[in-house]
C-alpha positions in Angstrom: -15.2 -77.0 168.7 -13.3 -75.1 171.4 -10.1 -73.2 170.8 -10.4 -73.4 167.0 -9.2 -69.8 166.6 -6.4 -69.7 169.2 -3.7 -70.5 166.8 -4.3 -67.3 164.9 -3.5 -64.9 167.8 -2.2 -66.9 170.7 0.3 -64.9 172.8 3.4 -66.9 173.5 6.6 -65.8 175.3 9.4 -65.5 172.8 13.1 -65.1 172.6 14.7 -63.7 175.7 11.3 -63.4 177.5 11.1 -67.2 177.8 14.6 -67.7 179.1 14.5 -64.7 181.5 11.6 -66.3 183.3 13.8 -69.1 184.6 16.7 -67.4 186.3 17.4 -64.8 188.8 17.3 -61.1 188.1 20.6 -59.6 187.0 21.9 -56.5 188.4 21.8 -53.1 186.7 25.4 -53.4 185.5 24.8 -56.8 184.0 21.6 -55.6 182.3 23.4 -52.6 180.8 26.2 -54.8 179.5 23.7 -57.2 178.1 21.8 -54.5 176.3 25.0 -53.0 174.9 26.1 -56.4 173.7 22.8 -57.0 172.0 22.9 -53.6 170.4 26.4 -54.2 169.0 25.3 -57.6 167.6 22.2 -55.9 166.1 24.3 -53.2 164.5 26.7 -55.8 163.0 23.6 -57.6 161.7 22.3 -54.4 160.1 25.5 -53.8 158.4 26.0 -57.3 157.0 22.4 -57.4 155.9 22.2 -54.0 154.3 25.6 -53.4 152.7 25.3 -56.2 150.1 21.9 -54.8 149.1 23.6 -51.5 148.1 25.9 -53.4 145.8 23.0 -55.3 144.4 21.1 -52.2 143.6 24.1 -50.7 141.8 24.4 -53.9 139.8 21.0 -53.1 138.3 21.9 -49.5 137.8 25.2 -50.3 136.0 23.8 -53.4 134.2 26.6 -55.4 135.8 27.7 -58.8 134.4 26.8 -62.2 135.7 29.6 -62.5 138.2 29.1 -59.2 140.0 25.3 -59.7 140.1 25.6 -63.3 141.4 28.1 -62.3 144.0 25.9 -59.4 145.3 22.8 -61.6 145.2 24.4 -64.4 147.2 25.9 -61.9 149.7 22.6 -60.2 150.1 20.7 -63.4 151.0 23.6 -64.5 153.2 23.6 -61.2 154.9 19.8 -61.4 155.4 20.2 -64.8 157.1 23.1 -63.7 159.3 21.5 -60.3 160.1 18.1 -61.8 160.9 19.6 -64.1 163.5 21.3 -61.1 165.2 18.4 -58.7 164.9 15.6 -61.0 166.0 16.2 -60.2 169.6 15.8 -56.4 169.3 13.1 -54.6 171.2 10.0 -53.0 169.9 11.9 -49.8 169.3 14.0 -51.7 166.8 10.9 -52.0 164.6 11.2 -48.3 163.7 14.9 -48.8 162.6 14.0 -51.8 160.4 11.1 -49.9 158.8 13.5 -46.9 158.2 16.0 -49.2 156.6 13.3 -50.8 154.5 12.1 -47.4 153.2 15.6 -46.3 152.3 16.3 -49.5 150.4 13.0 -49.2 148.5 13.9 -45.7 147.4 17.3 -46.9 146.3 15.9 -49.8 144.2 13.2 -47.5 142.6 16.1 -45.3 141.5 18.7 -47.9 140.6 16.9 -51.1 139.3 15.6 -51.3 135.7 11.8 -51.8 135.3 10.6 -55.1 134.0 8.9 -55.3 130.6 5.6 -56.2 132.3 5.4 -52.6 133.3 4.8 -51.7 129.7 1.7 -53.9 129.7 0.5 -52.2 132.9 0.9 -48.8 131.3 -0.9 -49.7 128.1 -3.8 -51.5 129.8 -4.2 -48.8 132.4 -4.2 -46.1 129.6 -6.7 -48.1 127.5 -9.1 -48.0 130.5 -8.8 -44.3 130.7 -10.0 -44.1 127.1 -13.0 -46.3 128.0 -11.6 -49.5 126.4 -12.1 -52.8 128.1 -8.6 -54.4 128.3 -10.0 -57.9 128.3 -11.5 -57.3 124.8 -8.7 -55.5 123.1 -5.1 -56.7 122.8 -2.2 -54.3 122.7 -1.4 -55.5 119.2 -4.7 -54.3 117.8 -4.1 -51.7 115.1 -6.5 -49.2 116.7 -4.7 -49.2 120.0 -2.1 -46.5 119.3 -4.9 -44.0 118.6 -6.4 -44.5 122.0 -3.1 -44.0 123.9 -1.3 -40.9 125.0 2.2 -40.2 123.7 3.7 -41.6 126.9 1.7 -44.7 126.8 2.5 -45.2 123.1 6.2 -45.3 124.0 5.5 -48.2 126.2 3.5 -50.1 123.6 6.6 -51.3 121.7 7.9 -53.1 124.9 4.7 -55.1 125.6 5.2 -58.9 125.5 2.7 -61.0 123.7 0.9 -58.1 122.1 -1.6 -60.6 120.5 -3.1 -61.4 123.9 -5.5 -59.2 125.8 -5.5 -58.7 129.6 -4.9 -61.8 131.7 -4.7 -60.2 135.2 -7.6 -60.2 137.6 -9.9 -57.2 137.8 -8.4 -55.5 140.9 -5.0 -55.6 139.1 -6.5 -53.9 136.1 -8.1 -51.2 138.4 -4.7 -50.7 140.0 -3.1 -50.2 136.5 -5.8 -47.7 135.7 -5.3 -45.7 138.9 -1.5 -45.6 138.6 -1.6 -44.8 134.9 -3.9 -41.9 135.6 -1.2 -40.4 137.9 1.9 -41.4 136.0 1.8 -43.7 133.0 5.6 -44.3 133.2 7.8 -47.1 134.4 8.9 -44.8 137.3 5.3 -44.3 138.3 4.6 -48.0 138.5 7.8 -48.7 140.3 7.0 -46.0 142.8 3.5 -47.4 143.3 4.9 -50.9 143.8 7.4 -49.5 146.4 4.6 -47.7 148.2 2.4 -50.8 148.3 5.4 -52.8 149.5 6.3 -50.4 152.2 2.7 -50.4 153.4 2.9 -54.2 153.6 6.1 -53.8 155.7 4.1 -51.7 158.2 1.3 -54.3 158.2 3.8 -57.0 158.9 5.2 -55.0 161.8 1.7 -54.8 163.3 1.2 -58.5 162.8 4.4 -59.5 164.6 3.4 -57.2 167.5 -0.1 -58.7 167.6 1.3 -62.3 167.6 4.0 -61.4 170.2 6.7 -62.6 167.9 10.2 -61.1 167.8 10.1 -57.7 166.1 13.4 -58.5 164.3 11.5 -61.0 162.1 10.4 -58.0 160.2 13.9 -57.8 158.7 13.1 -61.0 156.8 10.6 -59.0 154.8 11.9 -55.4 154.9 15.4 -56.3 153.8 14.6 -59.2 151.5 16.5 -58.9 148.2 13.7 -60.6 146.2 11.0 -58.3 147.3 13.2 -55.2 146.8 14.2 -56.3 143.3 10.7 -57.5 142.2 8.6 -54.7 143.7 10.5 -51.4 144.1 13.0 -52.5 141.5 11.0 -54.0 138.6 7.6 -52.6 139.6 5.6 -55.8 139.5 2.0 -55.7 140.4 2.5 -58.5 142.9 3.4 -55.9 145.5 -0.3 -55.0 145.6 -1.2 -58.6 146.2 1.3 -58.9 149.0 -0.2 -55.8 150.6 -3.6 -57.3 150.6 -2.2 -60.5 152.1 -0.3 -58.7 154.8 -3.4 -56.6 155.7 -5.5 -59.8 155.7 -3.1 -61.5 158.1 -3.1 -58.5 160.4 -6.8 -58.4 160.6 -6.9 -62.1 161.4 -4.6 -61.4 164.3 -6.9 -58.6 165.4 -9.8 -61.1 165.3 -11.7 -59.4 162.4 -12.2 -62.5 160.3 -14.8 -61.0 158.0 -12.5 -58.2 156.9 -9.6 -60.6 156.8 -11.3 -63.0 154.4 -12.3 -60.0 152.2 -8.7 -58.9 152.0 -7.5 -62.4 151.2 -10.1 -62.5 148.4 -8.9 -59.1 147.2 -5.3 -60.5 147.0 -6.7 -63.1 144.7 -8.2 -60.4 142.5 -4.7 -58.9 142.0 -3.0 -62.3 141.2 -5.0 -65.5 140.9 -2.6 -67.8 142.8 -3.5 -66.0 146.0 -7.0 -67.5 145.7 -5.6 -70.8 147.0 -4.9 -69.3 150.5 -8.2 -68.3 152.1 -9.4 -71.9 152.8 -6.4 -72.4 155.0 -7.7 -69.7 157.4 -11.1 -71.4 157.8 -11.8 -72.5 161.3 -14.9 -73.3 163.3 -15.2 -69.9 164.8 -15.0 -67.9 161.6 -17.0 -70.2 159.2 -19.8 -67.7 158.7 -17.4 -64.9 158.0 -15.6 -66.8 155.3 -18.3 -65.8 152.8 -16.7 -62.3 152.8 -13.8 -63.8 150.8 -16.1 -64.1 147.8 -17.1 -60.4 147.9 -14.1 -59.2 145.8 -15.4 -61.3 142.9 -17.9 -58.6 142.3 -15.0 -56.6 140.7 -15.5 -58.7 137.6 -18.6 -56.6 137.1 -16.5 -53.7 135.9 -15.4 -55.7 133.0 -18.5 -58.0 132.4 -18.8 -56.8 128.8 -15.8 -59.0 127.9 -17.8 -62.1 128.6 -15.8 -65.3 128.1 -12.8 -63.2 127.0 -12.2 -62.4 130.6 -10.2 -65.7 130.9 -9.2 -66.4 127.3 -5.7 -64.9 127.6 -5.2 -66.5 131.0 -5.8 -69.9 129.5 -3.3 -69.2 126.7 -0.6 -68.1 129.1 -1.1 -71.2 131.3 -1.3 -73.7 128.4 0.9 -72.5 125.6 3.1 -69.6 126.9 3.9 -71.4 130.2 7.3 -71.9 131.6 8.9 -71.8 135.1 6.5 -74.3 136.7 8.7 -77.2 137.8 6.0 -79.9 137.7 4.6 -78.8 134.4 8.1 -78.7 132.9 8.9 -82.2 134.1 5.6 -83.5 132.7 5.8 -81.7 129.3 8.2 -84.1 127.6 5.8 -87.0 128.3 2.3 -85.4 128.3 3.0 -82.5 125.9 0.0 -80.1 125.8 -1.8 -82.0 128.7 1.0 -81.2 131.1 -0.4 -77.9 132.5 -3.8 -79.5 133.1 -2.3 -82.5 134.9 0.0 -80.3 136.9 -2.9 -78.2 138.1 -4.9 -81.3 139.0 -2.0 -82.6 141.1 -1.8 -79.3 142.8 -5.5 -79.3 143.6 -5.1 -82.8 145.3 -2.0 -81.6 147.2 -3.8 -78.5 148.4 -6.8 -80.6 149.6 -4.5 -82.8 151.6 -2.7 -79.9 153.2 -6.0 -78.2 154.0 -7.0 -81.3 155.9 -3.9 -82.1 158.0 -2.2 -78.7 158.4 -4.7 -76.7 160.5 -2.3 -74.1 161.8 -3.1 -71.1 159.4 0.4 -69.7 159.1 2.0 -73.1 158.5 -0.8 -74.2 156.2 -0.8 -71.1 154.1 3.0 -71.3 153.6 2.8 -74.9 152.5 -0.1 -74.1 150.2 1.8 -71.2 148.6 4.8 -73.5 147.9 2.4 -76.1 146.3 0.9 -73.4 144.1 4.3 -72.3 142.8 5.3 -75.9 142.3 2.3 -76.8 140.3 1.4 -73.7 138.3 2.3 -74.0 134.6 3.6 -70.4 134.5 5.9 -69.2 137.3 8.1 -66.2 137.3 10.5 -65.1 140.1 8.1 -62.3 141.2 5.4 -64.9 141.8 7.5 -66.1 144.8 6.5 -62.9 146.7 3.4 -64.9 147.6 5.6 -66.8 150.1 7.0 -63.7 151.8 4.4 -62.7 154.5 4.3 -66.3 155.7 8.0 -66.9 155.5 8.4 -63.8 157.7 6.4 -65.5 160.4 8.2 -68.9 159.9 11.6 -68.2 158.4 12.8 -71.7 157.7 16.0 -72.5 155.8 14.1 -74.4 153.0 12.1 -71.3 152.1 15.1 -69.1 152.4 16.8 -71.2 149.7 13.7 -71.2 147.5 13.6 -67.4 147.6 17.3 -66.9 147.2 17.5 -69.3 144.2 15.2 -67.2 142.1 17.9 -64.6 141.6 20.6 -67.0 140.7 18.5 -69.2 138.4 15.8 -67.1 136.6 15.6 -63.5 137.7 17.6 -61.1 135.5 18.1 -61.2 131.8 21.8 -61.8 132.2 21.3 -65.0 134.2 18.1 -66.3 132.6 18.8 -69.5 130.5 17.9 -69.1 126.8 15.8 -72.2 126.4 12.3 -72.4 127.8 11.2 -75.9 126.6 10.7 -78.1 129.6 13.6 -79.9 131.1 15.7 -79.5 128.0 15.8 -75.7 128.4 15.5 -74.3 131.9 15.4 -77.7 133.6 18.8 -77.1 135.3 17.5 -73.9 136.8 14.3 -75.5 138.1 16.3 -78.4 139.6 18.7 -75.9 141.2 15.7 -74.2 142.8 13.6 -77.1 143.9 15.8 -80.1 144.6 17.7 -78.4 147.5 14.4 -77.0 148.8 12.9 -80.5 148.8 15.9 -81.9 150.6 15.8 -79.2 153.3 12.0 -79.8 153.8 12.7 -83.5 154.3 15.5 -82.7 156.7 13.2 -80.4 158.7 10.9 -83.3 159.4 13.5 -84.6 161.9 14.2 -81.2 163.5 12.9 -77.7 162.5 15.5 -75.7 160.5 15.0 -72.0 161.1 17.0 -69.0 159.9 15.9 -67.6 163.2 13.2 -69.3 165.4 9.9 -67.4 165.6 9.4 -68.4 169.2 11.4 -70.1 172.0 10.3 -71.8 175.1 12.0 -72.0 178.5 14.3 -75.0 179.3 12.7 -78.0 181.0 14.0 -80.3 183.7 11.2 -82.1 185.5 9.3 -84.8 183.6 6.0 -86.2 184.9 4.4 -89.3 183.3 0.6 -89.5 183.2 -0.9 -92.9 182.6 -4.6 -93.1 181.8 -6.0 -96.6 182.6 -9.2 -98.5 182.9 -9.3 -102.2 183.6 -5.6 -102.5 182.7 -4.4 -104.7 185.6 -2.8 -107.2 183.3 -0.6 -104.7 181.5 -0.1 -101.8 183.8 2.6 -103.5 185.8 4.9 -103.9 182.8 4.2 -100.2 181.9 5.2 -99.0 185.4 8.1 -101.3 185.7 9.5 -99.9 182.5 9.6 -96.4 184.2 11.3 -97.6 187.4 14.9 -97.1 186.2 14.1 -93.5 185.1 12.5 -92.9 188.5 15.6 -94.1 190.3 17.9 -91.9 188.3 15.6 -88.8 188.6 14.9 -88.6 184.8 11.2 -89.0 185.7 10.1 -86.9 188.7 6.7 -88.6 189.2 4.3 -91.1 187.7 0.5 -90.4 188.0 -2.0 -93.1 187.1 -5.5 -91.8 186.4 -8.1 -94.5 186.8 -11.3 -94.2 184.7 -13.5 -96.5 186.9 -11.8 -99.9 186.7 -13.5 -102.9 188.2 -10.3 -105.0 188.3 -7.0 -104.6 190.2 -5.8 -101.7 188.2 -5.6 -99.3 191.2 -3.9 -101.9 193.4 -1.3 -102.6 190.8 -0.6 -98.8 190.4 -0.2 -98.3 194.2 2.0 -101.4 194.5 4.4 -99.8 192.1 4.5 -96.5 194.0 2.5 -94.5 191.5 0.2 -91.7 192.6 -3.3 -92.7 191.8 -6.2 -90.4 190.8 -9.7 -91.1 189.6 -11.4 -89.1 186.9 -14.3 -89.3 184.4 -14.6 -87.8 180.9 -13.1 -90.6 178.9 -9.4 -90.9 178.2 -9.0 -87.1 177.5 -10.7 -86.3 180.8 -8.4 -88.7 182.7 -5.3 -87.2 181.1 -6.4 -83.6 181.8 -7.0 -84.5 185.4 -3.6 -86.0 185.7 -1.9 -83.0 184.1 -3.8 -80.6 186.3 -2.9 -82.5 189.5 0.8 -83.1 188.7 3.9 -81.0 188.7 6.8 -80.9 186.3 7.4 -78.6 183.4 7.1 -81.3 180.8 4.5 -84.2 180.6 4.7 -87.5 178.9 1.3 -89.3 178.3 1.9 -93.0 178.3 -0.8 -95.6 177.6 -1.1 -98.5 180.0 -0.2 -101.1 177.3 3.1 -99.4 176.4 6.6 -99.9 177.8 9.0 -97.0 177.8 12.6 -97.7 177.2 14.9 -96.8 180.1 16.8 -94.0 178.3 13.8 -92.5 176.6 12.8 -90.0 179.4 16.3 -88.4 179.5 16.3 -88.3 175.7 13.0 -86.5 175.7 14.1 -83.8 178.0 17.4 -83.3 176.1 15.5 -83.1 172.8 13.2 -80.3 174.1 16.2 -78.3 175.5 18.1 -78.7 172.3 15.1 -77.4 170.3 13.6 -74.6 172.3 11.1 -73.8 169.6 9.4 -77.2 170.1 6.1 -77.3 172.0 6.1 -81.1 172.3 5.8 -84.1 170.1 5.9 -87.9 170.4 8.3 -90.6 171.5 7.6 -93.0 168.6 6.7 -96.6 168.9 7.1 -100.2 167.7 4.7 -103.0 168.2 5.7 -105.8 170.5 3.9 -108.3 168.3 5.9 -109.4 165.1 4.4 -109.4 161.7 4.6 -107.4 158.4 1.3 -105.7 158.9 2.1 -104.2 162.3 5.6 -103.3 161.1 4.1 -101.4 158.2 1.6 -99.8 160.4 4.2 -98.6 162.8 6.2 -97.1 159.9 3.2 -95.3 158.5 2.4 -93.9 162.0 6.0 -92.5 162.2 5.8 -91.1 158.7 2.5 -89.3 159.5 3.9 -87.9 162.7 7.0 -86.6 161.0 5.4 -85.0 158.0 2.2 -83.6 159.6 3.2 -83.4 163.2 0.0 -85.3 164.1 0.8 -88.1 166.5 -1.5 -90.7 168.1 -1.7 -91.4 171.8 0.1 -94.8 171.5 3.1 -93.0 170.2 3.9 -91.5 173.6 2.8 -87.8 173.3 4.7 -85.2 175.3 4.5 -81.5 175.7 5.8 -78.5 177.7 3.4 -77.4 180.3 4.0 -73.8 179.1 3.1 -74.7 175.6 -0.1 -76.6 176.7 -1.3 -73.5 178.5 -0.7 -71.4 175.4 -2.6 -74.0 173.4 -5.7 -73.8 175.6 -5.1 -76.8 177.8 -5.5 -80.5 177.3 -8.6 -81.5 175.3 -11.1 -83.4 177.6 -12.5 -85.7 175.0 -13.7 -89.3 175.2 -11.8 -90.1 172.0 -9.6 -88.1 169.5 -8.0 -86.2 172.3 -4.6 -87.2 170.9 -5.2 -85.8 167.5 -6.7 -82.6 169.0 -3.7 -82.2 171.3 -1.2 -82.6 168.4 -3.1 -80.0 166.4 -3.1 -77.5 169.3 0.6 -78.0 169.9 1.3 -77.3 166.2 -0.5 -74.0 166.6 1.9 -72.8 169.3 5.2 -74.3 168.2 7.1 -77.1 166.5 6.7 -80.8 167.2 9.3 -83.6 167.4 9.3 -87.3 166.7 12.1 -88.9 168.7 11.7 -92.4 167.4 12.2 -95.7 169.1 10.9 -94.8 172.6 8.1 -97.2 173.2 7.1 -100.8 172.7 3.3 -101.1 172.4 0.9 -104.0 172.5 -0.7 -104.9 169.2 -3.8 -106.3 170.9 -6.4 -104.1 169.2 -5.1 -105.2 165.7 -5.4 -109.0 166.5 -7.9 -111.1 164.9 -9.5 -111.0 161.4 -10.2 -107.8 159.5 -6.9 -106.1 159.9 -7.4 -104.0 156.7 -10.9 -103.0 157.7 -9.6 -101.8 161.1 -6.9 -99.7 159.4 -9.5 -98.3 157.1 -11.8 -97.5 160.0 -9.1 -95.6 161.9 -8.2 -93.6 158.8 -11.8 -92.8 158.1 -12.3 -91.6 161.7 -9.1 -89.6 161.5 -10.0 -87.9 158.2 -13.5 -87.3 159.3 -12.5 -85.6 162.5 -10.0 -83.3 160.7 -12.6 -82.3 158.1 -15.3 -81.7 160.8 -12.8 -79.7 162.9 -12.0 -77.5 159.9 -15.7 -76.8 159.3 -16.6 -76.2 163.0 -18.7 -79.4 163.1 -16.5 -81.6 165.3 -17.9 -83.1 168.5 -15.9 -81.5 171.3 -16.8 -84.2 173.8 -15.5 -87.0 171.6 -18.5 -89.2 172.3 -19.5 -89.4 168.6 -16.1 -90.7 167.7 -16.0 -93.1 170.7 -19.3 -94.6 169.5 -18.0 -95.0 165.9 -14.8 -96.6 167.0 -16.0 -99.0 169.7 -19.5 -99.6 168.3 -21.2 -98.5 171.6 -21.7 -95.3 173.6 -19.1 -94.4 176.2 -19.4 -96.2 179.6 -21.0 -94.1 182.2 -17.7 -93.8 184.0 -16.2 -92.4 180.8 -18.4 -89.3 180.6 
């Protein structure tokens, strides 16, 4: 399948670069004033983002009360949002300043913030390994353990939680504990190691942003994030090593080294198991053979193979009996009791499978997958949310900002953690405070993207060209073109291009009678549209099927929507069937819901796109069928997509007759089959296979 990997490292103009391309060149004085203005805004952003973090660190040092802590936490996340919007436009040299601030903040949190009790387990399990003891076989509460530990490690033994349980972390986490304990088996040593890993992740993220040509200021979303500062450098959680593996994996994907990238993602899963859900979302046709490298880190279990089945015994106990913090499991527990964790994990698996199928942009898909993992895991602590951070840095939406910020207010420190841990009766209020606003913001973003700072911006558009593919559509094409006549008179549509695919009726004559430019092309509907796009002008294109009628105000609304949302690459107008009936009404509603949630629109919904975005996405797919799905997926790889709603009235002719349910099932099967084949690199790039399945015959000779 062509262009399968382009969403991983597609260069796209961003920020001021896109807008600068549309106007005249300012003079030296104007440029200096502009640079100075941006610098002042950036400095103000730095100050507002960093100063609350100083107070937050001191809250940990002084063991401040709830009010002071909450105020500093809120101010830190508010400052992060405000500062990220101001800093996002800084140049490449600004990266060094952000990294320097990140390093200073991590040193501050290492000094000021109290280590979490988990560090005691890290120290004990690392020290046990130094004595030749398998941590999966011996629990810290074993009477013989003190004799195997050094004096420093014995001091940590009293602070270990759940001493009756042996190691539950993956093998790379245990090797990390062994390495750090060999250098400094102290809380400070593990905090310093976590800060070092986290700082290395910052550098990897800086390289990733540069490789993807995204604004360097997005790095502040990671480097100055209160949650990562508190959980990594502050509390010393091992999740920092997981995030480092993830960041390096993303960087190597951007550098087009998929084998190494999959290996690093697999290594992240060997630090914390939840990361194992992410590698499948980077699978594409061009890297399918390299994905096997993601299994190589599983060999690390060999270091602890002597534990046998005990390798996972404590993990099962933590998930099934000691679990808390997982919102779905907490909601199910009052009804399902002990079965709640299993059901929650099963639901999570089904959600991940659905996302894997329909969200084929790797960054967007991995972010959604990480949220599903956190929603469905039985045990979730605030530091688990570091799994989101590398992906949120690339796509800093408001919904995710809230999910990260809410961890501090609801569950992070001992002085804010609720005392009860029994489903909805205990910490239910905290889980609701975290997840309900998140869900509302996600639903709101289906109408229009909600970013703290947009990852990319496109240039404004003004000239709309309409491309109409047609073949033997003389009976319907006239109404389609008449519907565009008012917009042509007002200038909202610059030109209409009808691309004929070998008609043997009066289609061409009807098009010329209405004043449309007429072209002829083969290659099926995708080939016709591609020819029309290539031969036409305009900086935005609307693809209109010949049996659709566009409402008079729709073209102007389309252009206005793109200019109001510069991060949007394109989208769909939305449609309603001209024929009445509950079946078609329901089908139109489901089409709109699919396009809103997944961004995948069909051709009869009036797809549109910026020409600039189409070029970044690899051009229009010249396919006999499924070109509309492929176009939508490509656009999602280079930007956001919109559904305007109520733009077209479409004939329901293909749904007439008996077998309505069978036709719907056939379309859904074809759709799902194409998505799965595309993921696995097995899709037919010509679209002939799908044409044959849909129409029951091979394409006409003029279609190929």
